[in-house]
N, C-alpha and C positions, 0 to 999 in steps of 0.2 A: 808321709802320713799317719804309718799304719800302727802306732803307737798306741793312737787308742780307739784303735778299730776301724772297720768302713764304714759309710754313710749307706743309710738305706733309704728310698724313697717311696713314700706310700702314698698312690694318687689316683682316682679310677679315672680322669683323663690324661691318656697315654701323651699328647701334644706336648703337655704341661710337665710329665713328670720326665720324659725322654732330652725338655729345653735344661732343665734344672741339671740332669745327671750329665747332659754333655756339657752344659757350663762348669760344673763343679770335676767334671775328669777333667775338661782343661786347665784346670787353674791346677789340679796335681792331687783331687783326691781319689780315693780310692771308694768306687761306686759298686753295692751289692742291688743284683736284679732277679727279681722275683716273677715269676710267670703270674701268679694267683697270692690269696692272702692265707693260704694254708697253713704254707711252712713259714710264716711271719715269727711265731713266738719260738718256734726250734731254733730259729737263725740268731735272733735276739738271746736267747739263753746259752749259745756256744759261746757266747761272749765274742762274733767276729764283728758282730754292730757296735760301733759306740756312738753314730747320733744316728736318730731317726727324723727325717725332714717329712712330715704329714699334712694332709687336707684333712682338716679338722672335722670336717662330715663325713668323708670317707674314714676315717680312724674311727667313730662311734659304729659302723657297719662292722669291720672288721671287729670290734669289742668294745662294747659299752665301758668295761671296765679297762682300758685296753693300758693307760700309762701306770695304773695301781697294779696288773700283770705284768707289764716290762720289766719295772724295777724290780719287782722282788725278784725276778729270773737275773738280772743285769745292773746291780745296782748303782754302776758307773753309767749308766746309759742315759744320754742327754735329749731331750725331746725337742723339737723346733717345728711349732708346729702353725699352722696358716690358712686364713678362711673369707668370709666378710667382714668389714671392722667392725661390724655390732657383733659379731659372734665370738670377737678375740677379745681375753683380757689386754686390758689398756696395763696393767702394772702385776704381777705374781709376786704377790706376799710369801714370802716364807720359803719358796722352792726356789733356789737361784742356778736346779738342773732343767728347767723350764725356760723357754723362750718362746713369742708366738709373735707373727707376723701378718699386716693383713694385705686382703688381694686387691687387686691384681700384685703378684708377687715383685717385689724391684730386685734385680738380682744382684747388684750392691750391697743392700742393705742383708740380703740374705747370704751375702760372704760373708761380711762383717758379721754376724748372727755366727756364722759358723765356724769362724775365727774365735768370737767372743765363746763357745762353747768349748774349742779346744782348750782353749787358758783357764775355764774352768776345769777342766779334764786336768790340765797340767797343774793347779795348785792343789788339788785333792787328788795326786794322783803321789802315794806314799812309796817311798825307795823300800824294796823288797828287804834289801841287804843292811836295811840299815834298823837295827831292831830297838831305836830309841823312839819310833812313831815320826819322826819331825820329816815336815817335807821338803824332797831336796831343793825346792826354788825358795824357801823361805826361810829365815835366821830367824830364832827368837821372834816371831809375829811382823816385824818391824822393815827386815832386808830382805830386797826384793830380786831374783835374778838367775836365769838360766844359762847365761852366757860362761865361756870357759872362764874368763877373768873374774866372774863373781864366785863361780863355784871353788875356782883356785884360793878365792878371799876368805871362802867359809871355812874351808878347812884350816884356813892360817890363824883365823879370829880363835874357834875352838882348840888347836893346840895353843896357842899362846893364853885362854883363859885357864890354863889348866896351872900354871906357872903364876909367881907373883912380881915377875920383874917387869922393869917399865917397859912401857908402851909410848914410840912415838908414832904416831898416825898423819902422813902427810893426805894432799889431795885440794883440788881446785875447790870454792866456794860452791857449796849447795851438792858435792856430793854423798855427803852423808855420815861426815867423821864422827860427829855425835850418836850417829844410830850406833857405829860398829864400835865404839867404845861402851856404850850403855851393853850392846849384845856379849862384849867380851866380860862385862860384871855380872851381867846374869847367866852366863855357863859358868862363872866361877863357884867357887867353896865363897864366897863372901855376897853371892845374892841377898840373903836375909838379912844384909847393911845397907846403910846407906850410900847411894849415889849423886855424889854434889860436884855439879858443873860450875865452874866458874869462866867466864868470857872476860880473858885479858885484857882484853880492846875496848871494850863495854864499860870498864870502872875507870873513873881517874885516876893519873899515877898515884895522888898522895892520897889514896882509899884504899888502893890495890894492897899494900902491905899488910893495913888494919881488918882486909877483908880477909884475907889467906890466913892470916896468922891470931887475928883476936886483937885486944885492948883490956886493959884494965883501966879503972876507974880514973880517971885526972890527967889521963898518961896527955891528954892535947882539949885543946877548947872544945867544948859539944862532947867529949867524952863521959857521962856521967853518970855511967855505971860499966862496971867491965862484962867484957862482951867476948863468945867463943867464935874462931873462926872458924873458914871452912877447912880445915884439917881438921879440927879438932872435931867438927859436925862428920869428917868422914872418915872419922877412927874406927879400927874394922872393917871400912867397907872401900869404895873407892873412889878418888878425885880428880878430876877431870879438867885439866887447865886447858880449854881453847885457847885457839890465836896467840900460842906460847910466843911465834918470832915478835910480837908486839910488845914483849915488858920489857922493862926498861934495866938498865943495867946494874945498877944498886940490888934490883931485887932478883935480879939475877945472880948475886953475889948469893942472897939469903936465901936462895931456894936450892944453889946449890948444896949449903951445909944442911937443909935441912934433909936431902938426899942420901948424903955421906953420914949425916950422925942418927936419923928419923926424930929429932929433937924441934921442936918449933920453943919461940918465944916470942909470947904474946908481946903489941906494941906497948916500953913504960914498964915493961915486965924484967924482974934481976933475976926472974927465975926460969928454966926451961922443964918442960914436959914432951915425958915419950908421945910416940903417937906408931898409932901400927895403920899406914893407909897404900894402899897402892895406887902409883900414878900413872894416868895415861896422856899423854899432850897430845895434843892438832894444830898444825897450821896447814896455812895452802901459802907460805912464802919458804921458799928453797934457804934450809939453815945451811946447807953445805957454803951458797953464797954469803949469807951473812955471817958465816965464822970468818971467810977470808976476809972481807971487808972488814970487818973486826966490829963488826951491829951486832954479833952474839957471841957469846963465850960457848970456846970450842971444848973445854973440859964440863959445860951442863952439856953443849950438845950429844957429849958422849954418854954420860949419864942417863940421858932423856932416850936415846935411839935405841938401849938395847938391844929393842924387836921393833925396829921398823918396817911399818906397813904404809902401801899408799892405795887406796880407792882410787879405779880407776874413775876417768869424767865418761861422763852420758855417749857421748859420740865415741868412744871409741866400744861401746857393750851396745851397738843400737838393736841388736835380737832382741834386748830386754824390752823396747821402749813399747810395743803393744800391751805387754804382760803388766808393766807399771800404768800405762793409762785405763786398762781396762778395773784394775787394781782400785785406782784412784778415783775413776769411775765409779762403782759400787760403794766406795766411804761416801762420795757425794750424793749419790743417791741416797744414801740412807740417810747420811745428817738430815737433809734439808728436805727431806721425803719428794725426791723427786724421780721421775722414772723416763733419763735419756738410755736410749735401749744399747747404742752402741758406737763406732765411729768407721764411717765409710772407706772402702777400701783406698779410694783416692785419697784422702784426709789423712792414713795409716801411713801412705805410702810418703807425702808429704812430712808428714811428723816424721818419720825416721827417715826421711833425707838432712833433715835440719839440725845442724852444729849445736845447741842448746848451750851456749856461755854457760848459764845459769843453771846446769846442770839438772838434777832429777827435781828439787824446790822451784826451777822456774817451767818444769812440766806439773807438775803438783798443782802448782797456781792456774796456770794455763786448764787444766782440767778443771779446774772449781770454777775457776770463771765460765767456761762452756759451759756446763750444767746447769749454773744456777742461770745465766742467759739463753741456753736452749730452753731448759725444762723438761723436755720430753722429745722424743722423736730420735734420730739419727743426730749427729754431727757429720756436717759435710765440711766440705773448703770450700764455701762461701762464711758460714760461720767461724775461720780463723781467721785471725789480724793479722789485717795486712805486711808486718814483718817474716811471717811467716811463710808466705809466699812468693818470695822474692825470687826464689830458686825454682818455681812452679815451670813445667814446660808445658805449650799448647799444642796439641797437636795440627797439624796441617796437613789435611790431606785431601786428595779427589782418588776413591779406592773405585776400580774396577772389581765389577759382580764375581766372587769366586765360588766355587762350593767350599762346605764347610768341611773341613778334614781333621779329622781328631788322630793325630800319628803319634805315636811314640817313639818315633826313631828322632834320637838326639843329633841332630851335624858334628860332625868332628869338630869342627873349632867352638862349640856350646853357641849359645843363646843369649838374649835379654831376656828373662823371662816376663817381665814387665812389658815390653814392647808386643814381647808373644801374646799377652793375656788381650792385650790394649788390641791389639790387629783382630782378636778373634771375636772383640765384643765388635768391633766397628764391622766386619764383615755380618754382624748376626741383625746389627740395624740394618746395612743395605741391605743384606738379604729381604727382609721385612718389606723395607720400603719397596725394592723392585717386585716383590709380589703382588704386591698393593697398588702397584704405581703410584707409587707418591706418596700416599693418603697417609696421614701421620695416625689417623685416631684409632684405623683398623691394624698399621702397622703397632702401634703400640701394643694392640689387643693380643697380635699373634707373639709379644714378646712377653705380655703377662707384665706390661707397664701402662702406670696411666700416661695419656696423652701429654699431658704438663709436665713431666718426667721425660720421655723422649725429648719434646721440643727443648730442653734444658743441657739434654746431654750432646744432641745436633751443636747448640751451641759454644758448648765448654768445648768440645771436641772438635770443633772448625770444620765439622765433615760437611761435605757438599755430595747430595744426590745426582746422580747424572743416570739418567736410562738410554741403555745401549740401542 
């Protein structure tokens, strides 16, 4: 967590401040504690702090121009402010580094915002060793990932872009094969020329030849004029042949001839013409198996796969899911003028444990749907379609009261972090209920939650309160 600095909590109410500090400490964040307000700006200036969580009215007492001064001292700082609902901006236009919550604080929502703040910092963290100024988690503004698999992919795409070799991109549907092809084009010396995509599976077999190579007037019924094909349109640029595994055998022969001679012959013409085209092909099929079964030409396969690249499925890079979710959320909030604040921790856990057969495309469609239907507030598990909840586990416990112990000693055999965090939250709730004799309204007040939120948590967790 220290990559982006610690978290500073500013609140005149010590009970509220200590509760937030204890909760975030248990989640693994580093908390900066200050006895008074005098050293706030010195701490921020030192860049020891990456996030400030502050009660808005107290923030004004510390300094009326707190936000402006702190951002000047530390441009990477993220502010999370909270206060009464009528004093909190519903949506902060033009400033993605400030987030706001209403009181009483919902700890799940707070954690979601902290995670979103970390993602914001990651998205704007420039790699100091990279003098090109590019973001280490984003390639060509379209491909996103911080996982080892994606970082390896980024390096491969950048190296490939420098050559003119034919590339074969393989991967499941929805993994972003066309985005990878576009990235190669944008990073190459051909970026000023056309990038021409062709979906070989979407065009009828009897039209695909004309679509690729063009035709001359009168070459077939309906050919009323000469027409340039995709190869000619991509001259000096890049031609992307998607779903190449669906191309029929007769066209495979003609494509092979073009790759060998770098010449095309329009349908109905007796003359060939030279083309200078970079070929990138893609498929979700196993072409080696198709070569073995004689469904794909072996010589064409080796011509296409001079440099093979595989896009990993989303289930093999689950650590990228929160990053992708927050990116799509920002896009759809902006496009549709919605103001969804984020995804709760439990919702993110559910989505990170889902296998995503439709990969990134499925995730993008889900986030768009949720933003449209929710419009504002936080996305919770109740907002998810049923199929994403199949593997969701309910906590069925009747826990005895335990003292809250924040212990940094990790057992030799390790722990399950999610279970430990869940246990921590359960014990806080049960302690509050015990202290108030089971009065849910008073317990909710102790936890800085709404009474309805506490009741909902008790139902979802199947928590049973028993007095000693």
